[in-house]
PASEBA-1860 file (N, C-alpha, C; in nm, 3 decimals):
! residues 282
1> MKLIAESG> 5.341/-2.537/-4.790/5.252/-2.435/-4.736/5.105/-2.534/-4.738 ~ 5.038/-2.480/-4.617/4.903/-2.539/-4.621/4.806/-2.418/-4.634 ~ 4.687/-2.494/-4.661/4.563/-2.405/-4.666/4.466/-2.472/-4.574 ~ 4.432/-2.374/-4.488/4.305/-2.404/-4.383/4.191/-2.317/-4.411 ~ 4.087/-2.378/-4.406/3.953/-2.321/-4.413/3.864/-2.383/-4.315 ~ 3.785/-2.258/-4.276/3.680/-2.281/-4.165/3.559/-2.207/-4.216 ~ 3.445/-2.301/-4.235/3.322/-2.229/-4.276/3.199/-2.275/-4.201 ~ 3.123/-2.158/-4.192/2.993/-2.190/-4.136/2.893/-2.169/-4.248
9> STRTEWAL> 2.752/-2.176/-4.233/2.682/-2.158/-4.340/2.670/-2.013/-4.405 ~ 2.738/-1.926/-4.327/2.735/-1.799/-4.388/2.841/-1.743/-4.445 ~ 2.967/-1.776/-4.391/3.091/-1.723/-4.450/3.185/-1.836/-4.438 ~ 3.293/-1.859/-4.521/3.400/-1.920/-4.512/3.548/-1.846/-4.498 ~ 3.627/-1.882/-4.418/3.741/-1.819/-4.418/3.862/-1.895/-4.442 ~ 3.951/-1.859/-4.530/4.060/-1.926/-4.595/4.176/-1.869/-4.561 ~ 4.290/-1.947/-4.510/4.422/-1.886/-4.453/4.518/-1.974/-4.512 ~ 4.620/-1.915/-4.614/4.750/-1.975/-4.668/4.842/-1.933/-4.561
17> VEDNRLVQ> 4.906/-2.063/-4.526/4.992/-2.054/-4.407/5.123/-2.133/-4.456 ~ 5.235/-2.067/-4.426/5.369/-2.124/-4.436/5.439/-2.127/-4.308 ~ 5.497/-2.238/-4.267/5.549/-2.258/-4.135/5.420/-2.217/-4.030 ~ 5.461/-2.110/-3.940/5.358/-2.053/-3.851/5.314/-1.927/-3.887 ~ 5.318/-1.888/-4.005/5.320/-1.766/-4.063/5.197/-1.735/-4.158 ~ 5.105/-1.652/-4.134/4.980/-1.633/-4.212/5.048/-1.556/-4.331 ~ 5.013/-1.600/-4.452/5.051/-1.554/-4.589/4.928/-1.472/-4.647 ~ 4.822/-1.530/-4.629/4.712/-1.457/-4.696/4.575/-1.515/-4.641
25> RVFTEGLN> 4.480/-1.410/-4.609/4.347/-1.461/-4.566/4.257/-1.417/-4.647 ~ 4.141/-1.483/-4.680/4.023/-1.427/-4.755/3.898/-1.511/-4.709 ~ 3.798/-1.415/-4.730/3.665/-1.479/-4.702/3.569/-1.468/-4.797 ~ 3.492/-1.591/-4.806/3.410/-1.614/-4.911/3.280/-1.668/-4.851 ~ 3.173/-1.689/-4.955/3.054/-1.720/-4.896/3.067/-1.869/-4.821 ~ 2.953/-1.888/-4.728/2.951/-1.987/-4.659/2.913/-2.138/-4.739 ~ 2.988/-2.244/-4.705/2.940/-2.383/-4.782/2.885/-2.472/-4.659 ~ 2.790/-2.564/-4.727/2.723/-2.660/-4.643/2.667/-2.760/-4.726
33> PFFQTRRE> 2.752/-2.879/-4.726/2.666/-3.001/-4.804/2.545/-3.038/-4.782 ~ 2.466/-2.987/-4.667/2.334/-3.026/-4.636/2.253/-2.933/-4.747 ~ 2.301/-2.820/-4.784/2.228/-2.753/-4.889/2.278/-2.700/-5.016 ~ 2.385/-2.771/-5.055/2.468/-2.750/-5.175/2.510/-2.874/-5.218 ~ 2.497/-2.877/-5.353/2.572/-3.009/-5.430/2.716/-3.014/-5.444 ~ 2.773/-3.100/-5.480/2.908/-3.106/-5.500/2.934/-2.990/-5.628 ~ 2.871/-2.991/-5.712/2.898/-2.897/-5.834/2.890/-2.757/-5.769 ~ 2.776/-2.733/-5.681/2.762/-2.598/-5.650/2.875/-2.541/-5.545
41> ISRSVRLG> 2.913/-2.647/-5.485/3.034/-2.604/-5.397/3.175/-2.584/-5.463 ~ 3.186/-2.666/-5.560/3.299/-2.653/-5.653/3.309/-2.510/-5.720 ~ 3.194/-2.457/-5.772/3.161/-2.331/-5.829/3.194/-2.231/-5.724 ~ 3.130/-2.245/-5.600/3.156/-2.117/-5.513/3.286/-2.099/-5.479 ~ 3.376/-2.215/-5.469/3.510/-2.215/-5.438/3.576/-2.151/-5.553 ~ 3.560/-2.192/-5.644/3.650/-2.151/-5.796/3.620/-2.011/-5.818 ~ 3.493/-1.952/-5.820/3.480/-1.789/-5.824/3.492/-1.714/-5.696 ~ 3.508/-1.785/-5.585/3.518/-1.698/-5.460/3.660/-1.667/-5.437
49> LPEIFFKK> 3.745/-1.774/-5.467/3.882/-1.747/-5.421/3.966/-1.672/-5.529 ~ 4.056/-1.568/-5.486/4.171/-1.554/-5.602/4.233/-1.659/-5.665 ~ 4.281/-1.648/-5.781/4.339/-1.753/-5.869/4.480/-1.767/-5.809 ~ 4.547/-1.702/-5.722/4.653/-1.744/-5.657/4.643/-1.862/-5.564 ~ 4.532/-1.870/-5.514/4.510/-1.986/-5.410/4.528/-2.107/-5.492 ~ 4.486/-2.125/-5.620/4.501/-2.237/-5.692/4.632/-2.268/-5.765 ~ 4.713/-2.173/-5.763/4.857/-2.173/-5.825/4.946/-2.218/-5.735 ~ 4.927/-2.201/-5.605/5.015/-2.215/-5.491/5.051/-2.367/-5.475
57> KLEQVYYY> 5.178/-2.423/-5.455/5.198/-2.551/-5.413/5.180/-2.579/-5.283 ~ 5.072/-2.644/-5.265/5.007/-2.693/-5.144/5.048/-2.831/-5.093 ~ 5.110/-2.851/-4.995/5.122/-2.995/-4.906/4.989/-3.043/-4.868 ~ 4.910/-2.954/-4.807/4.766/-3.023/-4.742/4.690/-2.908/-4.744 ~ 4.563/-2.953/-4.761/4.440/-2.866/-4.747/4.340/-2.909/-4.616 ~ 4.334/-2.838/-4.518/4.245/-2.874/-4.398/4.126/-2.797/-4.391 ~ 4.014/-2.859/-4.430/3.888/-2.796/-4.436/3.793/-2.833/-4.320 ~ 3.750/-2.740/-4.249/3.665/-2.748/-4.145/3.526/-2.677/-4.174
65> GAGCTSYE> 3.406/-2.746/-4.171/3.270/-2.682/-4.210/3.159/-2.740/-4.162 ~ 3.069/-2.667/-4.153/2.935/-2.678/-4.125/2.855/-2.786/-4.203 ~ 2.795/-2.870/-4.146/2.734/-2.981/-4.215/2.813/-3.100/-4.248 ~ 2.947/-3.107/-4.203/3.040/-3.203/-4.224/3.035/-3.307/-4.103 ~ 2.940/-3.362/-4.084/2.922/-3.444/-3.979/2.902/-3.610/-4.014 ~ 2.905/-3.633/-4.131/2.893/-3.758/-4.171/3.003/-3.823/-4.277 ~ 3.013/-3.922/-4.293/3.113/-3.980/-4.403/3.081/-3.936/-4.559 ~ 2.940/-3.930/-4.570/2.884/-3.890/-4.694/2.912/-3.768/-4.723
73> KKNVLGAS> 2.886/-3.658/-4.622/2.867/-3.520/-4.625/3.035/-3.481/-4.634 ~ 3.107/-3.524/-4.566/3.250/-3.501/-4.585/3.307/-3.546/-4.739 ~ 3.258/-3.639/-4.790/3.300/-3.694/-4.918/3.248/-3.575/-5.024 ~ 3.124/-3.528/-5.012/3.082/-3.428/-5.107/3.173/-3.311/-5.108 ~ 3.220/-3.257/-4.980/3.320/-3.143/-4.973/3.461/-3.183/-5.018 ~ 3.506/-3.282/-4.986/3.624/-3.350/-5.016/3.653/-3.358/-5.161 ~ 3.558/-3.414/-5.235/3.557/-3.421/-5.380/3.550/-3.309/-5.446 ~ 3.473/-3.189/-5.391/3.473/-3.067/-5.474/3.597/-3.002/-5.444
81> LVAQFKTP> 3.661/-3.019/-5.339/3.795/-2.951/-5.309/3.924/-3.020/-5.369 ~ 3.918/-3.136/-5.390/4.021/-3.221/-5.465/4.013/-3.156/-5.597 ~ 3.919/-3.148/-5.683/3.883/-3.122/-5.807/3.945/-2.970/-5.809 ~ 3.947/-2.897/-5.714/3.994/-2.744/-5.738/4.142/-2.757/-5.705 ~ 4.173/-2.801/-5.602/4.324/-2.801/-5.566/4.421/-2.902/-5.584 ~ 4.367/-3.022/-5.632/4.465/-3.129/-5.670/4.563/-3.154/-5.572 ~ 4.518/-3.166/-5.450/4.613/-3.194/-5.321/4.544/-3.266/-5.245 ~ 4.599/-3.351/-5.144/4.533/-3.398/-5.019/4.434/-3.308/-4.953
89> IQVESDLL> 4.329/-3.355/-4.915/4.228/-3.280/-4.823/4.184/-3.356/-4.739 ~ 4.174/-3.291/-4.613/4.124/-3.330/-4.475/3.996/-3.256/-4.437 ~ 3.894/-3.321/-4.445/3.774/-3.268/-4.405/3.719/-3.290/-4.272 ~ 3.695/-3.197/-4.195/3.637/-3.217/-4.066/3.528/-3.117/-4.019 ~ 3.461/-3.149/-3.923/3.343/-3.057/-3.867/3.373/-2.919/-3.844 ~ 3.289/-2.825/-3.840/3.339/-2.693/-3.786/3.334/-2.689/-3.631 ~ 3.301/-2.823/-3.573/3.282/-2.830/-3.427/3.428/-2.879/-3.387 ~ 3.490/-2.952/-3.478/3.621/-2.984/-3.442/3.708/-2.875/-3.432
97> AAARGLFK> 3.680/-2.790/-3.560/3.746/-2.653/-3.570/3.749/-2.563/-3.441 ~ 3.630/-2.556/-3.400/3.617/-2.480/-3.272/3.702/-2.530/-3.127 ~ 3.685/-2.670/-3.117/3.750/-2.726/-3.007/3.924/-2.716/-3.049 ~ 3.968/-2.760/-3.165/4.103/-2.724/-3.176/4.152/-2.595/-3.170 ~ 4.072/-2.492/-3.197/4.111/-2.349/-3.219/4.105/-2.310/-3.086 ~ 4.008/-2.355/-3.000/3.984/-2.286/-2.887/4.084/-2.346/-2.778 ~ 4.124/-2.488/-2.782/4.179/-2.566/-2.678/4.285/-2.638/-2.723 ~ 4.328/-2.614/-2.858/4.477/-2.704/-2.907/4.454/-2.853/-2.866
105> CEPGIACI> 4.547/-2.872/-2.749/4.537/-3.006/-2.706/4.507/-3.038/-2.540 ~ 4.431/-2.932/-2.516/4.372/-2.942/-2.379/4.228/-2.971/-2.374 ~ 4.170/-3.048/-2.261/4.035/-3.076/-2.271/3.954/-2.949/-2.228 ~ 3.815/-2.947/-2.298/3.727/-2.838/-2.232/3.575/-2.837/-2.306 ~ 3.517/-2.755/-2.289/3.371/-2.763/-2.356/3.383/-2.633/-2.446 ~ 3.368/-2.699/-2.586/3.361/-2.585/-2.695/3.240/-2.559/-2.744 ~ 3.201/-2.423/-2.780/3.070/-2.391/-2.815/3.086/-2.295/-2.940 ~ 2.979/-2.325/-3.037/2.979/-2.232/-3.128/2.847/-2.149/-3.123
113> LGTGSNSC> 2.839/-2.016/-3.156/2.727/-1.949/-3.160/2.739/-1.844/-3.294 ~ 2.674/-1.888/-3.403/2.691/-1.815/-3.519/2.555/-1.817/-3.584 ~ 2.553/-1.845/-3.701/2.439/-1.839/-3.797/2.352/-1.971/-3.730 ~ 2.435/-2.103/-3.677/2.383/-2.193/-3.628/2.466/-2.199/-3.508 ~ 2.437/-2.307/-3.413/2.502/-2.341/-3.276/2.521/-2.469/-3.275 ~ 2.634/-2.490/-3.204/2.682/-2.631/-3.149/2.767/-2.648/-3.043 ~ 2.790/-2.757/-2.966/2.883/-2.773/-2.875/2.923/-2.909/-2.837 ~ 3.033/-2.925/-2.765/3.105/-3.048/-2.764/3.199/-3.054/-2.622
121> FYDGKIIV> 3.227/-3.173/-2.571/3.336/-3.192/-2.496/3.440/-3.249/-2.559 ~ 3.546/-3.190/-2.567/3.657/-3.230/-2.644/3.757/-3.256/-2.525 ~ 3.856/-3.389/-2.553/3.939/-3.438/-2.457/4.080/-3.395/-2.461 ~ 4.096/-3.308/-2.575/4.237/-3.283/-2.592/4.282/-3.333/-2.719 ~ 4.216/-3.422/-2.784/4.234/-3.494/-2.899/4.138/-3.525/-2.996 ~ 4.008/-3.564/-2.962/3.888/-3.606/-3.012/3.761/-3.527/-2.938 ~ 3.667/-3.519/-3.018/3.523/-3.479/-2.966/3.466/-3.619/-2.897 ~ 3.469/-3.610/-2.754/3.393/-3.725/-2.692/3.265/-3.731/-2.673
129> KNVKAAGY> 3.200/-3.611/-2.657/3.050/-3.591/-2.631/2.982/-3.477/-2.716 ~ 2.870/-3.499/-2.803/2.795/-3.376/-2.859/2.674/-3.410/-2.847 ~ 2.610/-3.291/-2.759/2.463/-3.277/-2.763/2.441/-3.226/-2.918 ~ 2.358/-3.293/-2.980/2.291/-3.269/-3.116/2.268/-3.144/-3.141 ~ 2.306/-3.057/-3.245/2.268/-2.911/-3.278/2.128/-2.927/-3.328 ~ 2.090/-3.025/-3.415/1.963/-3.045/-3.463/1.900/-2.960/-3.564 ~ 1.987/-2.853/-3.616/1.932/-2.762/-3.697/1.857/-2.657/-3.654 ~ 1.824/-2.539/-3.730/1.745/-2.440/-3.687/1.599/-2.448/-3.672
137> ILGDEGSG> 1.547/-2.555/-3.737/1.403/-2.594/-3.676/1.389/-2.684/-3.567 ~ 1.497/-2.779/-3.550/1.445/-2.855/-3.453/1.559/-2.826/-3.342 ~ 1.650/-2.733/-3.338/1.754/-2.705/-3.239/1.813/-2.570/-3.267 ~ 1.963/-2.581/-3.262/2.020/-2.462/-3.286/2.012/-2.344/-3.200 ~ 1.973/-2.381/-3.049/1.931/-2.271/-2.951/2.046/-2.186/-2.957 ~ 2.013/-2.067/-2.926/2.115/-1.971/-2.893/2.183/-1.918/-3.037 ~ 2.144/-1.967/-3.144/2.208/-1.917/-3.264/2.139/-1.787/-3.340 ~ 2.197/-1.723/-3.431/2.154/-1.626/-3.513/2.007/-1.664/-3.577
145> AVLGKLFL> 2.018/-1.790/-3.627/1.900/-1.827/-3.717/1.782/-1.842/-3.627 ~ 1.794/-1.901/-3.509/1.702/-1.911/-3.429/1.659/-1.773/-3.361 ~ 1.745/-1.696/-3.321/1.706/-1.542/-3.305/1.623/-1.489/-3.393 ~ 1.647/-1.484/-3.529/1.590/-1.442/-3.624/1.467/-1.500/-3.623 ~ 1.445/-1.636/-3.623/1.300/-1.686/-3.647/1.219/-1.642/-3.512 ~ 1.259/-1.627/-3.412/1.187/-1.598/-3.292/1.129/-1.458/-3.300 ~ 1.217/-1.351/-3.374/1.183/-1.210/-3.409/1.077/-1.225/-3.502 ~ 1.110/-1.295/-3.623/0.993/-1.289/-3.732/0.879/-1.343/-3.689
153> ADLLKGLT> 0.870/-1.441/-3.599/0.731/-1.507/-3.553/0.652/-1.389/-3.464 ~ 0.718/-1.319/-3.386/0.668/-1.209/-3.324/0.605/-1.089/-3.425 ~ 0.701/-1.073/-3.533/0.685/-0.980/-3.604/0.551/-0.998/-3.688 ~ 0.537/-1.135/-3.746/0.427/-1.159/-3.839/0.298/-1.167/-3.734 ~ 0.302/-1.190/-3.598/0.168/-1.196/-3.541/0.173/-1.054/-3.459 ~ 0.211/-0.943/-3.493/0.189/-0.809/-3.443/0.258/-0.796/-3.298 ~ 0.339/-0.874/-3.255/0.395/-0.869/-3.125/0.528/-0.786/-3.088 ~ 0.583/-0.744/-3.205/0.708/-0.670/-3.191/0.679/-0.511/-3.159
161> PKELTAEF> 0.769/-0.457/-3.083/0.739/-0.305/-3.063/0.735/-0.215/-3.183 ~ 0.645/-0.114/-3.203/0.622/-0.049/-3.320/0.736/0.006/-3.375 ~ 0.814/0.070/-3.293/0.940/0.155/-3.338/1.028/0.036/-3.394 ~ 1.061/-0.068/-3.346/1.136/-0.176/-3.393/1.083/-0.212/-3.517 ~ 0.957/-0.243/-3.526/0.902/-0.293/-3.641/0.929/-0.195/-3.761 ~ 0.911/-0.067/-3.728/0.926/0.022/-3.831/1.064/0.038/-3.887 ~ 1.162/0.015/-3.789/1.297/-0.004/-3.824/1.357/-0.127/-3.921 ~ 1.294/-0.204/-3.892/1.316/-0.347/-3.953/1.253/-0.332/-4.095
169> HEKFRIST> 1.129/-0.264/-4.107/1.078/-0.261/-4.260/1.166/-0.144/-4.310 ~ 1.220/-0.068/-4.265/1.300/0.071/-4.336/1.430/0.002/-4.358 ~ 1.484/-0.099/-4.290/1.609/-0.130/-4.331/1.610/-0.262/-4.443 ~ 1.523/-0.359/-4.409/1.487/-0.468/-4.509/1.394/-0.447/-4.623 ~ 1.293/-0.374/-4.628/1.231/-0.314/-4.747/1.147/-0.447/-4.788 ~ 1.103/-0.531/-4.689/1.051/-0.652/-4.734/0.902/-0.668/-4.685 ~ 0.809/-0.726/-4.734/0.681/-0.733/-4.694/0.661/-0.875/-4.600 ~ 0.547/-0.895/-4.554/0.532/-1.019/-4.481/0.532/-1.128/-4.579
177> NDVMESVY> 0.477/-1.124/-4.688/0.477/-1.228/-4.788/0.638/-1.267/-4.826 ~ 0.705/-1.136/-4.834/0.839/-1.183/-4.860/0.932/-1.255/-4.765 ~ 0.880/-1.229/-4.630/0.944/-1.293/-4.521/0.911/-1.452/-4.542 ~ 0.780/-1.485/-4.549/0.719/-1.608/-4.579/0.803/-1.681/-4.691 ~ 0.815/-1.612/-4.782/0.870/-1.648/-4.919/1.024/-1.708/-4.907 ~ 1.098/-1.618/-4.814/1.232/-1.628/-4.780/1.278/-1.736/-4.681 ~ 1.174/-1.776/-4.586/1.183/-1.873/-4.513/1.155/-2.008/-4.545 ~ 1.038/-1.998/-4.639/0.973/-2.148/-4.674/1.006/-2.181/-4.821
185> NLPFPNRF> 1.047/-2.094/-4.902/1.071/-2.113/-5.061/1.197/-2.109/-5.108 ~ 1.264/-1.978/-5.069/1.400/-1.950/-5.110/1.519/-2.030/-5.058 ~ 1.645/-2.046/-5.122/1.743/-2.125/-5.087/1.823/-2.049/-4.957 ~ 1.862/-2.128/-4.868/1.939/-2.080/-4.741/1.852/-1.999/-4.661 ~ 1.753/-2.045/-4.588/1.671/-1.985/-4.504/1.737/-1.944/-4.378 ~ 1.833/-2.029/-4.344/1.920/-2.006/-4.215/1.983/-1.863/-4.227 ~ 2.053/-1.870/-4.351/2.127/-1.743/-4.365/2.028/-1.601/-4.381 ~ 1.921/-1.611/-4.430/1.822/-1.503/-4.399/1.803/-1.476/-4.268
193> LGTIAYFL> 1.775/-1.572/-4.191/1.719/-1.549/-4.040/1.849/-1.522/-3.970 ~ 1.966/-1.542/-4.008/2.076/-1.519/-3.931/2.106/-1.365/-3.968 ~ 2.077/-1.308/-4.077/2.098/-1.163/-4.102/1.988/-1.067/-4.017 ~ 1.889/-1.140/-3.984/1.790/-1.070/-3.888/1.850/-1.049/-3.738 ~ 1.924/-1.167/-3.715/2.010/-1.148/-3.585/2.103/-1.035/-3.561 ~ 2.173/-1.003/-3.668/2.268/-0.917/-3.656/2.208/-0.763/-3.694 ~ 2.078/-0.772/-3.723/2.008/-0.648/-3.724/1.973/-0.613/-3.582 ~ 1.927/-0.723/-3.509/1.894/-0.696/-3.390/2.007/-0.668/-3.265
201> IGYMDDEY> 2.125/-0.722/-3.317/2.245/-0.672/-3.225/2.251/-0.534/-3.205 ~ 2.206/-0.460/-3.292/2.202/-0.306/-3.301/2.112/-0.237/-3.208 ~ 2.021/-0.323/-3.136/1.912/-0.274/-3.061/1.898/-0.346/-2.937 ~ 2.036/-0.390/-2.883/2.070/-0.463/-2.752/2.017/-0.378/-2.639 ~ 2.004/-0.244/-2.643/1.948/-0.147/-2.541/1.790/-0.166/-2.512 ~ 1.732/-0.205/-2.629/1.593/-0.210/-2.624/1.548/-0.340/-2.542 ~ 1.452/-0.329/-2.427/1.410/-0.425/-2.363/1.345/-0.566/-2.422 ~ 1.289/-0.533/-2.519/1.235/-0.659/-2.583/1.327/-0.724/-2.655
209> VYNLMTNN> 1.442/-0.662/-2.724/1.542/-0.733/-2.807/1.615/-0.814/-2.701 ~ 1.680/-0.717/-2.590/1.752/-0.808/-2.492/1.674/-0.916/-2.425 ~ 1.546/-0.930/-2.376/1.483/-1.022/-2.355/1.481/-1.149/-2.442 ~ 1.454/-1.120/-2.568/1.456/-1.216/-2.670/1.615/-1.284/-2.681 ~ 1.714/-1.212/-2.688/1.844/-1.263/-2.701/1.872/-1.340/-2.573 ~ 1.870/-1.305/-2.460/1.900/-1.370/-2.330/1.811/-1.490/-2.312 ~ 1.690/-1.492/-2.353/1.618/-1.618/-2.344/1.669/-1.713/-2.450 ~ 1.707/-1.668/-2.562/1.760/-1.742/-2.659/1.896/-1.815/-2.593
217> LRSFFKRS> 1.983/-1.737/-2.539/2.108/-1.792/-2.485/2.046/-1.873/-2.360 ~ 1.963/-1.854/-2.288/1.929/-1.934/-2.170/1.904/-2.070/-2.219 ~ 1.832/-2.077/-2.319/1.792/-2.215/-2.394/1.895/-2.304/-2.447 ~ 2.016/-2.223/-2.485/2.117/-2.289/-2.530/2.207/-2.359/-2.405 ~ 2.222/-2.275/-2.317/2.274/-2.321/-2.181/2.197/-2.442/-2.126 ~ 2.074/-2.413/-2.114/1.985/-2.520/-2.055/1.998/-2.655/-2.127 ~ 1.981/-2.652/-2.274/1.939/-2.755/-2.352/2.089/-2.822/-2.407 ~ 2.183/-2.747/-2.389/2.312/-2.805/-2.438/2.435/-2.810/-2.334
225> VCQYDYKN> 2.480/-2.678/-2.296/2.572/-2.698/-2.207/2.568/-2.757/-2.068 ~ 2.466/-2.758/-2.002/2.446/-2.813/-1.893/2.447/-2.978/-1.884 ~ 2.463/-3.016/-2.019/2.448/-3.171/-2.038/2.628/-3.222/-2.021 ~ 2.703/-3.118/-1.985/2.843/-3.172/-2.014/2.890/-3.129/-1.849 ~ 3.002/-3.175/-1.826/3.073/-3.173/-1.698/3.117/-3.030/-1.678 ~ 3.036/-2.933/-1.694/3.085/-2.789/-1.681/3.150/-2.725/-1.540 ~ 3.107/-2.803/-1.444/3.183/-2.750/-1.318/3.354/-2.795/-1.305 ~ 3.386/-2.898/-1.395/3.514/-2.933/-1.374/3.586/-2.898/-1.512
233> YPIRFVGS> 3.548/-2.847/-1.612/3.627/-2.807/-1.731/3.579/-2.672/-1.787 ~ 3.671/-2.589/-1.834/3.654/-2.458/-1.892/3.588/-2.480/-2.007 ~ 3.479/-2.364/-2.018/3.393/-2.340/-2.130/3.447/-2.220/-2.221 ~ 3.459/-2.245/-2.348/3.494/-2.145/-2.441/3.398/-2.121/-2.566 ~ 3.391/-2.017/-2.609/3.301/-1.995/-2.733/3.355/-1.927/-2.843 ~ 3.291/-1.961/-2.958/3.357/-1.915/-3.087/3.243/-1.891/-3.151 ~ 3.246/-1.775/-3.257/3.138/-1.749/-3.367/3.112/-1.603/-3.351 ~ 3.074/-1.550/-3.482/3.030/-1.406/-3.488/2.924/-1.370/-3.405
241> LAYAQADT> 2.817/-1.434/-3.381/2.703/-1.399/-3.250/2.760/-1.400/-3.127 ~ 2.842/-1.487/-3.090/2.914/-1.510/-2.951/2.962/-1.393/-2.933 ~ 3.070/-1.347/-3.024/3.164/-1.228/-3.028/3.083/-1.103/-3.014 ~ 2.975/-1.106/-3.089/2.906/-0.967/-3.110/2.825/-0.940/-2.959 ~ 2.794/-1.039/-2.886/2.712/-1.033/-2.780/2.782/-1.092/-2.633 ~ 2.919/-1.076/-2.641/3.010/-1.123/-2.554/2.962/-1.107/-2.415 ~ 2.929/-0.963/-2.383/2.896/-0.942/-2.245/2.784/-0.989/-2.180 ~ 2.673/-1.010/-2.305/2.547/-1.047/-2.252/2.562/-1.215/-2.231
249> LRSVGHEF> 2.656/-1.294/-2.328/2.668/-1.425/-2.306/2.727/-1.462/-2.184 ~ 2.846/-1.383/-2.129/2.892/-1.402/-1.993/2.791/-1.378/-1.877 ~ 2.713/-1.282/-1.893/2.624/-1.226/-1.804/2.507/-1.371/-1.780 ~ 2.456/-1.419/-1.887/2.364/-1.549/-1.898/2.440/-1.656/-1.833 ~ 2.573/-1.664/-1.879/2.644/-1.788/-1.812/2.663/-1.796/-1.666 ~ 2.683/-1.685/-1.618/2.670/-1.666/-1.466/2.544/-1.695/-1.389 ~ 2.447/-1.689/-1.484/2.331/-1.721/-1.417/2.324/-1.896/-1.407 ~ 2.386/-1.958/-1.474/2.405/-2.102/-1.464/2.530/-2.127/-1.402
257> DMEIDIIE> 2.600/-2.037/-1.319/2.715/-2.066/-1.232/2.844/-2.097/-1.331 ~ 2.835/-2.058/-1.451/2.929/-2.099/-1.563/3.010/-1.967/-1.588 ~ 3.145/-1.987/-1.601/3.248/-1.885/-1.617/3.306/-1.923/-1.772 ~ 3.285/-1.833/-1.814/3.341/-1.824/-1.967/3.463/-1.745/-2.010 ~ 3.593/-1.819/-2.032/3.701/-1.726/-2.015/3.758/-1.703/-2.126 ~ 3.716/-1.747/-2.250/3.747/-1.728/-2.391/3.647/-1.714/-2.499 ~ 3.623/-1.602/-2.556/3.511/-1.594/-2.677/3.580/-1.538/-2.791 ~ 3.591/-1.601/-2.880/3.669/-1.569/-3.028/3.561/-1.559/-3.130
265> ETPMNGLI> 3.608/-1.461/-3.212/3.504/-1.441/-3.344/3.508/-1.560/-3.437 ~ 3.640/-1.613/-3.454/3.658/-1.716/-3.529/3.759/-1.810/-3.478 ~ 3.762/-1.944/-3.521/3.881/-2.020/-3.444/4.017/-2.023/-3.534 ~ 4.011/-1.943/-3.633/4.121/-1.936/-3.730/4.272/-1.944/-3.673 ~ 4.286/-1.831/-3.578/4.401/-1.812/-3.528/4.465/-1.931/-3.429 ~ 4.367/-1.990/-3.361/4.408/-2.123/-3.296/4.455/-2.224/-3.397 ~ 4.359/-2.231/-3.504/4.386/-2.354/-3.586/4.504/-2.332/-3.675 ~ 4.556/-2.210/-3.705/4.705/-2.175/-3.755/4.806/-2.231/-3.677
273> EFHSLNLE> 4.788/-2.204/-3.533/4.867/-2.240/-3.432/4.874/-2.408/-3.443 ~ 4.747/-2.455/-3.434/4.741/-2.606/-3.400/4.812/-2.680/-3.516 ~ 4.801/-2.639/-3.661/4.856/-2.712/-3.745/4.997/-2.671/-3.787 ~ 5.047/-2.545/-3.748/5.180/-2.523/-3.762/5.257/-2.596/-3.666 ~ 5.224/-2.650/-3.562/5.285/-2.731/-3.459/5.277/-2.893/-3.512 ~ 5.178/-2.918/-3.629/5.147/-3.056/-3.646/5.105/-3.103/-3.522 ~ 4.986/-3.053/-3.452/4.942/-3.131/-3.346/4.838/-3.236/-3.369 ~ 4.785/-3.226/-3.491/4.685/-3.335/-3.529/4.753/-3.467/-3.529
281> ES> 4.900/-3.454/-3.549/4.961/-3.581/-3.557/5.010/-3.646/-3.419 ~ 4.971/-3.578/-3.331/5.037/-3.609/-3.197/4.950/-3.683/-3.095
END
């Protein structure tokens, strides 16, 4: 039996797999070694997962996660998981999860749009090129965190439509001081900003929101996707935000003469197939 985990900054999806069959799927909070210590990650995993996950005899744990881009950060995650599961752990980036889940062993351009964003050219085995995501302050164009940041920047300066502003305050019940505190002083500001994006998804018919979303997506295409050989390889997307605004995403892609053939909410189904066939060994 194998355990496959795929984590963004907001949510982690865990799948117990036997042969090519999904045995059990569980969702817990997101993990990210850039924002959490080894002890915090271990605690989150232990308290978040059902006890049965720690009692199963596992041959391997495959973990893919946001923030797992360096040897040091992978070691933080790996040490935390080994302590909990007492079994071999393979830690890779969430970007490789997207590439494997979307393309298996075929080449293509894999993109993530969730709380954060990222992209790469995958040759069917490894990531050959990656335009650096750079995080929600310096990059992450197209992401939920950046969309939330753009909206709140307008809100604080009185530039958002009155009705939308009232709806926001009605839903979140937070003051402008609370907004500043959440962004600058509280843990996981990217998660907070991401929740604003999912609020905005419900107002896509509003001209202001639509323009905010499409401009955010255009920035992602311009600054990331256009740096790949997009005319000769398929482009596929994964992530909760990509999935929630799939029609808009395809429409903006057409502006750049790009055809997006697949948009998935998570890469997990593709990862289950990938590891069931032991393609990582090919």
